[in-house]
ChimeraX commands (.cxc) that place a marker at each C-alpha (Angstrom):
marker #1 position 209.12,-30.38,89.26 radius 0.5
marker #1 position 208.59,-28.26,86.89 radius 0.5
marker #1 position 205.49,-25.59,87.42 radius 0.5
marker #1 position 202.30,-25.51,85.22 radius 0.5
marker #1 position 202.25,-22.38,83.45 radius 0.5
marker #1 position 199.71,-19.10,84.09 radius 0.5
marker #1 position 197.49,-17.78,81.76 radius 0.5
marker #1 position 199.58,-15.14,80.83 radius 0.5
marker #1 position 202.93,-17.34,80.34 radius 0.5
marker #1 position 200.59,-19.47,78.21 radius 0.5
marker #1 position 199.80,-15.71,76.14 radius 0.5
marker #1 position 203.17,-14.50,76.29 radius 0.5
marker #1 position 204.34,-17.99,74.39 radius 0.5
marker #1 position 201.77,-18.36,72.33 radius 0.5
marker #1 position 202.78,-14.77,70.85 radius 0.5
marker #1 position 206.12,-14.80,71.06 radius 0.5
marker #1 position 206.91,-15.92,66.91 radius 0.5
marker #1 position 203.61,-13.44,66.24 radius 0.5
marker #1 position 204.77,-10.20,65.00 radius 0.5
marker #1 position 201.38,-8.77,64.53 radius 0.5
marker #1 position 200.62,-9.39,67.94 radius 0.5
marker #1 position 201.22,-7.89,70.98 radius 0.5
marker #1 position 203.29,-9.61,74.36 radius 0.5
marker #1 position 201.98,-9.60,77.33 radius 0.5
marker #1 position 203.44,-8.38,80.50 radius 0.5
marker #1 position 202.89,-10.68,83.64 radius 0.5
marker #1 position 204.24,-10.49,86.90 radius 0.5
marker #1 position 207.01,-12.38,88.39 radius 0.5
marker #1 position 204.88,-14.91,90.14 radius 0.5
marker #1 position 202.57,-15.05,86.12 radius 0.5
marker #1 position 199.98,-12.55,86.10 radius 0.5
marker #1 position 199.38,-9.94,84.24 radius 0.5
marker #1 position 200.00,-6.08,85.17 radius 0.5
marker #1 position 197.55,-4.14,85.23 radius 0.5
marker #1 position 198.64,-2.39,82.31 radius 0.5
marker #1 position 199.72,-3.50,78.71 radius 0.5
marker #1 position 201.44,-1.45,76.24 radius 0.5
marker #1 position 201.79,-2.03,72.41 radius 0.5
marker #1 position 204.01,0.40,70.46 radius 0.5
marker #1 position 202.17,4.42,71.01 radius 0.5
marker #1 position 199.32,2.60,73.00 radius 0.5
marker #1 position 198.55,1.44,76.55 radius 0.5
marker #1 position 195.49,0.12,78.21 radius 0.5
marker #1 position 194.49,-1.46,81.56 radius 0.5
marker #1 position 193.93,-4.67,81.95 radius 0.5
marker #1 position 191.30,-7.27,84.06 radius 0.5
marker #1 position 193.09,-10.29,85.80 radius 0.5
marker #1 position 192.16,-12.07,83.00 radius 0.5
marker #1 position 194.29,-10.22,81.01 radius 0.5
marker #1 position 191.60,-8.70,78.60 radius 0.5
marker #1 position 190.69,-5.40,77.79 radius 0.5
marker #1 position 189.16,-3.20,80.02 radius 0.5
marker #1 position 187.03,-0.98,77.63 radius 0.5
marker #1 position 187.52,3.36,78.17 radius 0.5
marker #1 position 191.12,2.89,79.67 radius 0.5
marker #1 position 193.10,2.61,75.60 radius 0.5
marker #1 position 194.93,5.59,75.75 radius 0.5
marker #1 position 197.71,7.05,72.61 radius 0.5
marker #1 position 200.93,8.74,73.30 radius 0.5
marker #1 position 200.16,8.80,77.04 radius 0.5
marker #1 position 199.66,5.08,80.07 radius 0.5
marker #1 position 196.50,5.18,81.33 radius 0.5
marker #1 position 196.63,5.12,85.48 radius 0.5
marker #1 position 195.74,1.71,86.03 radius 0.5
marker #1 position 196.25,2.12,90.31 radius 0.5
marker #1 position 194.77,5.01,91.22 radius 0.5
marker #1 position 192.71,5.99,87.67 radius 0.5
marker #1 position 194.17,9.94,87.92 radius 0.5
marker #1 position 193.22,10.27,84.31 radius 0.5
marker #1 position 190.76,8.34,83.80 radius 0.5
marker #1 position 186.41,9.25,84.24 radius 0.5
marker #1 position 184.99,7.43,86.90 radius 0.5
marker #1 position 182.90,4.91,85.50 radius 0.5
marker #1 position 185.60,3.56,83.88 radius 0.5
marker #1 position 187.84,3.59,87.16 radius 0.5
marker #1 position 184.87,1.54,88.68 radius 0.5
marker #1 position 184.51,-1.03,86.82 radius 0.5
marker #1 position 188.77,-1.30,86.56 radius 0.5
marker #1 position 188.44,-1.93,90.22 radius 0.5
marker #1 position 185.57,-4.60,89.98 radius 0.5
marker #1 position 187.38,-6.58,86.72 radius 0.5
marker #1 position 190.69,-6.09,89.68 radius 0.5
marker #1 position 188.47,-8.41,91.72 radius 0.5
marker #1 position 188.50,-5.51,94.46 radius 0.5
marker #1 position 186.16,-6.62,97.66 radius 0.5
marker #1 position 183.18,-4.16,97.59 radius 0.5
marker #1 position 182.50,-2.76,93.70 radius 0.5
marker #1 position 180.12,-3.21,91.28 radius 0.5
marker #1 position 180.79,-3.34,87.29 radius 0.5
marker #1 position 179.46,-0.25,86.38 radius 0.5
marker #1 position 177.38,-0.02,83.18 radius 0.5
marker #1 position 179.80,2.96,81.00 radius 0.5
marker #1 position 178.91,3.79,77.35 radius 0.5
marker #1 position 181.52,4.87,74.66 radius 0.5
marker #1 position 181.82,7.93,75.69 radius 0.5
marker #1 position 183.09,6.92,79.51 radius 0.5
marker #1 position 179.96,8.46,81.03 radius 0.5
marker #1 position 177.78,6.67,82.49 radius 0.5
marker #1 position 174.95,4.90,81.58 radius 0.5
marker #1 position 171.12,6.03,82.45 radius 0.5
marker #1 position 170.43,1.98,84.04 radius 0.5
marker #1 position 172.60,0.93,86.34 radius 0.5
marker #1 position 172.38,-2.55,88.10 radius 0.5
marker #1 position 173.78,-3.80,90.95 radius 0.5
marker #1 position 172.72,-7.63,92.39 radius 0.5
marker #1 position 168.86,-7.93,91.79 radius 0.5
marker #1 position 168.32,-4.72,91.79 radius 0.5
marker #1 position 168.24,-2.05,89.19 radius 0.5
marker #1 position 167.53,1.91,89.13 radius 0.5
marker #1 position 168.62,5.01,86.85 radius 0.5
marker #1 position 171.45,7.15,87.22 radius 0.5
marker #1 position 172.80,11.02,85.83 radius 0.5
marker #1 position 176.05,10.95,84.35 radius 0.5
marker #1 position 178.60,11.22,87.22 radius 0.5
marker #1 position 176.90,7.88,89.09 radius 0.5
marker #1 position 174.67,10.05,91.00 radius 0.5
marker #1 position 171.08,7.50,92.15 radius 0.5
marker #1 position 168.11,8.60,91.08 radius 0.5
marker #1 position 165.72,9.00,94.20 radius 0.5
marker #1 position 162.58,6.58,93.34 radius 0.5
marker #1 position 163.65,4.84,90.72 radius 0.5
marker #1 position 165.21,1.80,92.37 radius 0.5
marker #1 position 163.26,-1.61,91.21 radius 0.5
marker #1 position 164.08,-5.39,91.62 radius 0.5
marker #1 position 164.89,-7.29,88.85 radius 0.5
marker #1 position 163.92,-8.37,86.28 radius 0.5
marker #1 position 161.94,-5.26,86.04 radius 0.5
marker #1 position 163.48,-2.19,84.29 radius 0.5
marker #1 position 163.35,1.19,85.09 radius 0.5
marker #1 position 162.18,3.78,83.13 radius 0.5
marker #1 position 164.90,6.27,82.97 radius 0.5
marker #1 position 163.62,8.84,80.88 radius 0.5
marker #1 position 159.96,9.36,82.53 radius 0.5
marker #1 position 161.77,9.40,85.64 radius 0.5
marker #1 position 164.22,11.80,85.20 radius 0.5
marker #1 position 161.37,14.10,83.34 radius 0.5
marker #1 position 159.44,13.98,87.04 radius 0.5
marker #1 position 162.78,15.49,88.24 radius 0.5
marker #1 position 162.97,18.10,86.08 radius 0.5
marker #1 position 159.63,19.32,86.49 radius 0.5
marker #1 position 159.78,18.87,90.12 radius 0.5
marker #1 position 162.80,21.66,90.45 radius 0.5
marker #1 position 161.48,23.43,88.15 radius 0.5
marker #1 position 157.80,24.12,90.35 radius 0.5
marker #1 position 160.31,24.66,93.31 radius 0.5
marker #1 position 161.81,27.31,91.61 radius 0.5
marker #1 position 159.32,30.40,92.40 radius 0.5
marker #1 position 161.16,34.43,91.28 radius 0.5
marker #1 position 160.93,36.29,94.42 radius 0.5
marker #1 position 159.16,39.05,93.86 radius 0.5
marker #1 position 160.68,42.72,95.21 radius 0.5
marker #1 position 158.15,45.46,95.57 radius 0.5
marker #1 position 159.86,48.69,96.06 radius 0.5
marker #1 position 158.08,51.56,98.50 radius 0.5
marker #1 position 158.89,54.95,98.24 radius 0.5
marker #1 position 158.88,57.96,100.92 radius 0.5
marker #1 position 158.85,61.45,99.93 radius 0.5
marker #1 position 160.54,63.92,103.16 radius 0.5
marker #1 position 157.98,66.94,103.58 radius 0.5
marker #1 position 159.48,70.35,103.45 radius 0.5
marker #1 position 157.44,72.95,105.63 radius 0.5
marker #1 position 159.53,76.96,106.24 radius 0.5
marker #1 position 160.37,76.68,109.99 radius 0.5
marker #1 position 159.70,73.90,110.92 radius 0.5
marker #1 position 162.08,70.41,111.09 radius 0.5
marker #1 position 160.90,67.66,108.22 radius 0.5
marker #1 position 160.06,64.12,109.21 radius 0.5
marker #1 position 159.66,61.31,107.49 radius 0.5
marker #1 position 155.69,60.71,107.18 radius 0.5
marker #1 position 154.24,57.41,108.88 radius 0.5
marker #1 position 156.80,57.44,111.79 radius 0.5
marker #1 position 155.58,57.19,115.00 radius 0.5
marker #1 position 158.46,59.23,117.05 radius 0.5
marker #1 position 160.04,57.38,119.94 radius 0.5
marker #1 position 160.47,58.68,123.33 radius 0.5
marker #1 position 163.89,58.90,124.71 radius 0.5
marker #1 position 164.49,59.18,128.14 radius 0.5
marker #1 position 166.43,62.33,129.19 radius 0.5
marker #1 position 170.00,61.90,130.44 radius 0.5
marker #1 position 171.74,64.29,132.72 radius 0.5
marker #1 position 174.95,65.71,131.99 radius 0.5
marker #1 position 177.69,66.34,134.57 radius 0.5
marker #1 position 179.30,68.92,133.03 radius 0.5
marker #1 position 178.53,71.36,130.41 radius 0.5
marker #1 position 178.53,70.62,126.63 radius 0.5
marker #1 position 179.01,72.94,124.31 radius 0.5
marker #1 position 177.12,72.73,121.45 radius 0.5
marker #1 position 178.38,74.37,118.12 radius 0.5
marker #1 position 176.31,76.62,116.04 radius 0.5
marker #1 position 176.39,75.32,113.00 radius 0.5
marker #1 position 174.81,72.85,114.32 radius 0.5
marker #1 position 172.57,73.86,115.81 radius 0.5
marker #1 position 171.87,76.19,112.95 radius 0.5
marker #1 position 168.30,74.94,111.36 radius 0.5
marker #1 position 169.09,76.54,107.95 radius 0.5
marker #1 position 168.15,74.41,104.99 radius 0.5
marker #1 position 170.66,72.78,102.74 radius 0.5
marker #1 position 171.35,72.51,100.05 radius 0.5
marker #1 position 168.90,70.58,98.54 radius 0.5
marker #1 position 165.96,72.60,100.38 radius 0.5
marker #1 position 165.34,70.20,103.22 radius 0.5
marker #1 position 165.91,71.39,107.43 radius 0.5
marker #1 position 167.48,68.66,108.90 radius 0.5
marker #1 position 167.77,68.40,112.67 radius 0.5
marker #1 position 170.78,69.45,114.76 radius 0.5
marker #1 position 173.25,66.44,115.36 radius 0.5
marker #1 position 173.48,66.31,119.57 radius 0.5
marker #1 position 176.83,66.63,121.32 radius 0.5
marker #1 position 178.46,63.34,122.77 radius 0.5
marker #1 position 177.83,63.88,126.69 radius 0.5
marker #1 position 181.08,64.20,129.21 radius 0.5
marker #1 position 180.20,61.34,130.63 radius 0.5
marker #1 position 180.17,59.24,127.94 radius 0.5
marker #1 position 183.89,59.53,127.89 radius 0.5
marker #1 position 185.98,57.14,129.88 radius 0.5
marker #1 position 188.52,59.23,131.82 radius 0.5
marker #1 position 185.36,61.85,132.43 radius 0.5
marker #1 position 183.71,58.54,133.94 radius 0.5
marker #1 position 186.46,57.28,135.83 radius 0.5
marker #1 position 186.76,60.18,137.70 radius 0.5
marker #1 position 183.52,60.75,138.49 radius 0.5
marker #1 position 183.47,57.06,139.82 radius 0.5
marker #1 position 186.76,57.69,142.25 radius 0.5
marker #1 position 185.45,61.33,143.07 radius 0.5
marker #1 position 182.07,59.25,144.87 radius 0.5
marker #1 position 183.60,57.05,146.27 radius 0.5
marker #1 position 185.65,59.70,147.54 radius 0.5
marker #1 position 183.08,61.28,149.25 radius 0.5
marker #1 position 181.73,58.29,149.97 radius 0.5
marker #1 position 184.22,56.82,152.06 radius 0.5
marker #1 position 184.32,60.65,153.93 radius 0.5
marker #1 position 180.65,61.01,154.94 radius 0.5
marker #1 position 181.31,57.61,157.22 radius 0.5
marker #1 position 184.22,58.51,158.52 radius 0.5
marker #1 position 182.95,62.01,160.00 radius 0.5
marker #1 position 179.57,59.69,161.46 radius 0.5
marker #1 position 181.60,57.26,163.05 radius 0.5
marker #1 position 183.15,60.23,164.65 radius 0.5
marker #1 position 180.13,61.65,165.55 radius 0.5
marker #1 position 178.46,58.50,167.11 radius 0.5
marker #1 position 181.50,58.22,168.76 radius 0.5
marker #1 position 181.82,61.21,170.22 radius 0.5
marker #1 position 178.15,60.94,171.07 radius 0.5
marker #1 position 178.59,57.61,173.14 radius 0.5
marker #1 position 181.48,59.21,175.17 radius 0.5
marker #1 position 179.33,61.63,176.21 radius 0.5
marker #1 position 176.40,60.17,177.19 radius 0.5
marker #1 position 179.22,57.73,179.26 radius 0.5
marker #1 position 180.39,61.52,181.26 radius 0.5
marker #1 position 184.14,60.58,180.64 radius 0.5
marker #1 position 184.68,64.33,179.58 radius 0.5
marker #1 position 182.70,67.18,179.25 radius 0.5
marker #1 position 181.64,68.00,175.87 radius 0.5
marker #1 position 181.26,71.28,176.99 radius 0.5
marker #1 position 184.40,74.02,177.78 radius 0.5
marker #1 position 184.46,73.77,182.10 radius 0.5
marker #1 position 182.17,76.73,183.98 radius 0.5
marker #1 position 184.45,78.27,186.77 radius 0.5
marker #1 position 182.35,78.40,190.07 radius 0.5
marker #1 position 181.27,81.42,191.83 radius 0.5
marker #1 position 182.39,79.95,195.33 radius 0.5
marker #1 position 186.63,80.19,196.19 radius 0.5
marker #1 position 187.74,77.28,197.28 radius 0.5
marker #1 position 189.33,77.00,200.74 radius 0.5
marker #1 position 191.55,74.81,202.56 radius 0.5
marker #1 position 189.88,73.02,205.76 radius 0.5
marker #1 position 191.90,74.16,209.06 radius 0.5
marker #1 position 194.17,70.85,210.55 radius 0.5
marker #1 position 192.34,69.36,213.25 radius 0.5
marker #1 position 193.72,67.39,215.99 radius 0.5
marker #1 position 191.61,64.60,218.01 radius 0.5
marker #1 position 192.85,62.88,220.82 radius 0.5
marker #1 position 191.46,59.79,222.46 radius 0.5
marker link #1:1,2 radius 0.2
marker link #1:2,3 radius 0.2
marker link #1:3,4 radius 0.2
marker link #1:4,5 radius 0.2
marker link #1:5,6 radius 0.2
marker link #1:6,7 radius 0.2
marker link #1:7,8 radius 0.2
marker link #1:8,9 radius 0.2
marker link #1:9,10 radius 0.2
marker link #1:10,11 radius 0.2
marker link #1:11,12 radius 0.2
marker link #1:12,13 radius 0.2
marker link #1:13,14 radius 0.2
marker link #1:14,15 radius 0.2
marker link #1:15,16 radius 0.2
marker link #1:16,17 radius 0.2
marker link #1:17,18 radius 0.2
marker link #1:18,19 radius 0.2
marker link #1:19,20 radius 0.2
marker link #1:20,21 radius 0.2
marker link #1:21,22 radius 0.2
marker link #1:22,23 radius 0.2
marker link #1:23,24 radius 0.2
marker link #1:24,25 radius 0.2
marker link #1:25,26 radius 0.2
marker link #1:26,27 radius 0.2
marker link #1:27,28 radius 0.2
marker link #1:28,29 radius 0.2
marker link #1:29,30 radius 0.2
marker link #1:30,31 radius 0.2
marker link #1:31,32 radius 0.2
marker link #1:32,33 radius 0.2
marker link #1:33,34 radius 0.2
marker link #1:34,35 radius 0.2
marker link #1:35,36 radius 0.2
marker link #1:36,37 radius 0.2
marker link #1:37,38 radius 0.2
marker link #1:38,39 radius 0.2
marker link #1:39,40 radius 0.2
marker link #1:40,41 radius 0.2
marker link #1:41,42 radius 0.2
marker link #1:42,43 radius 0.2
marker link #1:43,44 radius 0.2
marker link #1:44,45 radius 0.2
marker link #1:45,46 radius 0.2
marker link #1:46,47 radius 0.2
marker link #1:47,48 radius 0.2
marker link #1:48,49 radius 0.2
marker link #1:49,50 radius 0.2
marker link #1:50,51 radius 0.2
marker link #1:51,52 radius 0.2
marker link #1:52,53 radius 0.2
marker link #1:53,54 radius 0.2
marker link #1:54,55 radius 0.2
marker link #1:55,56 radius 0.2
marker link #1:56,57 radius 0.2
marker link #1:57,58 radius 0.2
marker link #1:58,59 radius 0.2
marker link #1:59,60 radius 0.2
marker link #1:60,61 radius 0.2
marker link #1:61,62 radius 0.2
marker link #1:62,63 radius 0.2
marker link #1:63,64 radius 0.2
marker link #1:64,65 radius 0.2
marker link #1:65,66 radius 0.2
marker link #1:66,67 radius 0.2
marker link #1:67,68 radius 0.2
marker link #1:68,69 radius 0.2
marker link #1:69,70 radius 0.2
marker link #1:70,71 radius 0.2
marker link #1:71,72 radius 0.2
marker link #1:72,73 radius 0.2
marker link #1:73,74 radius 0.2
marker link #1:74,75 radius 0.2
marker link #1:75,76 radius 0.2
marker link #1:76,77 radius 0.2
marker link #1:77,78 radius 0.2
marker link #1:78,79 radius 0.2
marker link #1:79,80 radius 0.2
marker link #1:80,81 radius 0.2
marker link #1:81,82 radius 0.2
marker link #1:82,83 radius 0.2
marker link #1:83,84 radius 0.2
marker link #1:84,85 radius 0.2
marker link #1:85,86 radius 0.2
marker link #1:86,87 radius 0.2
marker link #1:87,88 radius 0.2
marker link #1:88,89 radius 0.2
marker link #1:89,90 radius 0.2
marker link #1:90,91 radius 0.2
marker link #1:91,92 radius 0.2
marker link #1:92,93 radius 0.2
marker link #1:93,94 radius 0.2
marker link #1:94,95 radius 0.2
marker link #1:95,96 radius 0.2
marker link #1:96,97 radius 0.2
marker link #1:97,98 radius 0.2
marker link #1:98,99 radius 0.2
marker link #1:99,100 radius 0.2
marker link #1:100,101 radius 0.2
marker link #1:101,102 radius 0.2
marker link #1:102,103 radius 0.2
marker link #1:103,104 radius 0.2
marker link #1:104,105 radius 0.2
marker link #1:105,106 radius 0.2
marker link #1:106,107 radius 0.2
marker link #1:107,108 radius 0.2
marker link #1:108,109 radius 0.2
marker link #1:109,110 radius 0.2
marker link #1:110,111 radius 0.2
marker link #1:111,112 radius 0.2
marker link #1:112,113 radius 0.2
marker link #1:113,114 radius 0.2
marker link #1:114,115 radius 0.2
marker link #1:115,116 radius 0.2
marker link #1:116,117 radius 0.2
marker link #1:117,118 radius 0.2
marker link #1:118,119 radius 0.2
marker link #1:119,120 radius 0.2
marker link #1:120,121 radius 0.2
marker link #1:121,122 radius 0.2
marker link #1:122,123 radius 0.2
marker link #1:123,124 radius 0.2
marker link #1:124,125 radius 0.2
marker link #1:125,126 radius 0.2
marker link #1:126,127 radius 0.2
marker link #1:127,128 radius 0.2
marker link #1:128,129 radius 0.2
marker link #1:129,130 radius 0.2
marker link #1:130,131 radius 0.2
marker link #1:131,132 radius 0.2
marker link #1:132,133 radius 0.2
marker link #1:133,134 radius 0.2
marker link #1:134,135 radius 0.2
marker link #1:135,136 radius 0.2
marker link #1:136,137 radius 0.2
marker link #1:137,138 radius 0.2
marker link #1:138,139 radius 0.2
marker link #1:139,140 radius 0.2
marker link #1:140,141 radius 0.2
marker link #1:141,142 radius 0.2
marker link #1:142,143 radius 0.2
marker link #1:143,144 radius 0.2
marker link #1:144,145 radius 0.2
marker link #1:145,146 radius 0.2
marker link #1:146,147 radius 0.2
marker link #1:147,148 radius 0.2
marker link #1:148,149 radius 0.2
marker link #1:149,150 radius 0.2
marker link #1:150,151 radius 0.2
marker link #1:151,152 radius 0.2
marker link #1:152,153 radius 0.2
marker link #1:153,154 radius 0.2
marker link #1:154,155 radius 0.2
marker link #1:155,156 radius 0.2
marker link #1:156,157 radius 0.2
marker link #1:157,158 radius 0.2
marker link #1:158,159 radius 0.2
marker link #1:159,160 radius 0.2
marker link #1:160,161 radius 0.2
marker link #1:161,162 radius 0.2
marker link #1:162,163 radius 0.2
marker link #1:163,164 radius 0.2
marker link #1:164,165 radius 0.2
marker link #1:165,166 radius 0.2
marker link #1:166,167 radius 0.2
marker link #1:167,168 radius 0.2
marker link #1:168,169 radius 0.2
marker link #1:169,170 radius 0.2
marker link #1:170,171 radius 0.2
marker link #1:171,172 radius 0.2
marker link #1:172,173 radius 0.2
marker link #1:173,174 radius 0.2
marker link #1:174,175 radius 0.2
marker link #1:175,176 radius 0.2
marker link #1:176,177 radius 0.2
marker link #1:177,178 radius 0.2
marker link #1:178,179 radius 0.2
marker link #1:179,180 radius 0.2
marker link #1:180,181 radius 0.2
marker link #1:181,182 radius 0.2
marker link #1:182,183 radius 0.2
marker link #1:183,184 radius 0.2
marker link #1:184,185 radius 0.2
marker link #1:185,186 radius 0.2
marker link #1:186,187 radius 0.2
marker link #1:187,188 radius 0.2
marker link #1:188,189 radius 0.2
marker link #1:189,190 radius 0.2
marker link #1:190,191 radius 0.2
marker link #1:191,192 radius 0.2
marker link #1:192,193 radius 0.2
marker link #1:193,194 radius 0.2
marker link #1:194,195 radius 0.2
marker link #1:195,196 radius 0.2
marker link #1:196,197 radius 0.2
marker link #1:197,198 radius 0.2
marker link #1:198,199 radius 0.2
marker link #1:199,200 radius 0.2
marker link #1:200,201 radius 0.2
marker link #1:201,202 radius 0.2
marker link #1:202,203 radius 0.2
marker link #1:203,204 radius 0.2
marker link #1:204,205 radius 0.2
marker link #1:205,206 radius 0.2
marker link #1:206,207 radius 0.2
marker link #1:207,208 radius 0.2
marker link #1:208,209 radius 0.2
marker link #1:209,210 radius 0.2
marker link #1:210,211 radius 0.2
marker link #1:211,212 radius 0.2
marker link #1:212,213 radius 0.2
marker link #1:213,214 radius 0.2
marker link #1:214,215 radius 0.2
marker link #1:215,216 radius 0.2
marker link #1:216,217 radius 0.2
marker link #1:217,218 radius 0.2
marker link #1:218,219 radius 0.2
marker link #1:219,220 radius 0.2
marker link #1:220,221 radius 0.2
marker link #1:221,222 radius 0.2
marker link #1:222,223 radius 0.2
marker link #1:223,224 radius 0.2
marker link #1:224,225 radius 0.2
marker link #1:225,226 radius 0.2
marker link #1:226,227 radius 0.2
marker link #1:227,228 radius 0.2
marker link #1:228,229 radius 0.2
marker link #1:229,230 radius 0.2
marker link #1:230,231 radius 0.2
marker link #1:231,232 radius 0.2
marker link #1:232,233 radius 0.2
marker link #1:233,234 radius 0.2
marker link #1:234,235 radius 0.2
marker link #1:235,236 radius 0.2
marker link #1:236,237 radius 0.2
marker link #1:237,238 radius 0.2
marker link #1:238,239 radius 0.2
marker link #1:239,240 radius 0.2
marker link #1:240,241 radius 0.2
marker link #1:241,242 radius 0.2
marker link #1:242,243 radius 0.2
marker link #1:243,244 radius 0.2
marker link #1:244,245 radius 0.2
marker link #1:245,246 radius 0.2
marker link #1:246,247 radius 0.2
marker link #1:247,248 radius 0.2
marker link #1:248,249 radius 0.2
marker link #1:249,250 radius 0.2
marker link #1:250,251 radius 0.2
marker link #1:251,252 radius 0.2
marker link #1:252,253 radius 0.2
marker link #1:253,254 radius 0.2
marker link #1:254,255 radius 0.2
marker link #1:255,256 radius 0.2
marker link #1:256,257 radius 0.2
marker link #1:257,258 radius 0.2
marker link #1:258,259 radius 0.2
marker link #1:259,260 radius 0.2
marker link #1:260,261 radius 0.2
marker link #1:261,262 radius 0.2
marker link #1:262,263 radius 0.2
marker link #1:263,264 radius 0.2
marker link #1:264,265 radius 0.2
marker link #1:265,266 radius 0.2
marker link #1:266,267 radius 0.2
marker link #1:267,268 radius 0.2
marker link #1:268,269 radius 0.2
marker link #1:269,270 radius 0.2
marker link #1:270,271 radius 0.2
marker link #1:271,272 radius 0.2
marker link #1:272,273 radius 0.2
view
């Protein structure tokens, strides 16, 4: 039984004897291959073998499988022409970019050159969106939202009085809680000096760090406090123990005193019944 020729096979047979026409390339099952070539040009075709606009390239081959070297609009057009589910046929300009008006089913909307849908532009057929007015409105709205921030600069001058430390105006003094240092900290004479610097201002001396801020010294202080507390507890327990023994009368706390009289042993006596 002879199978009927497919559209691609018939097309090939018709152009076989025509030198000015290209010979279509068919798959093993008789369908058009995704890419067709002739001399130094190649392009992508639809399922029925028609040229897809924007895919014809010279000296190179278009990627009709993944669209790596095709523009986004042209690649979406290729996917739709190959019958890919979920794809819609975009309207592409001659440059390969998206046209302003795009339609799918019973809806039409405005889009930018990258194919992004402009919000608020969708209408139902037979109406057509006015994309020029939508684009102008969107640009005007964006310009209104952009507000240049106001930059204000304030300068403060230091007040210098001879013999008095300089202070910045309108600055409330901060109250700091006094810190008790366990070890005396020596201050250098250069830091405690109130003589004016090269800029003519008298600066406050920088306080030295206290010994309690050192981790090693702080650990030694804590250890000494713990040992002292432990000794105090033992001493208290010993005193309480002595007081309880004194109340019970188990032993005198003071040294025994000698009696004023001498002890004499009673004479032995015999008793008769």
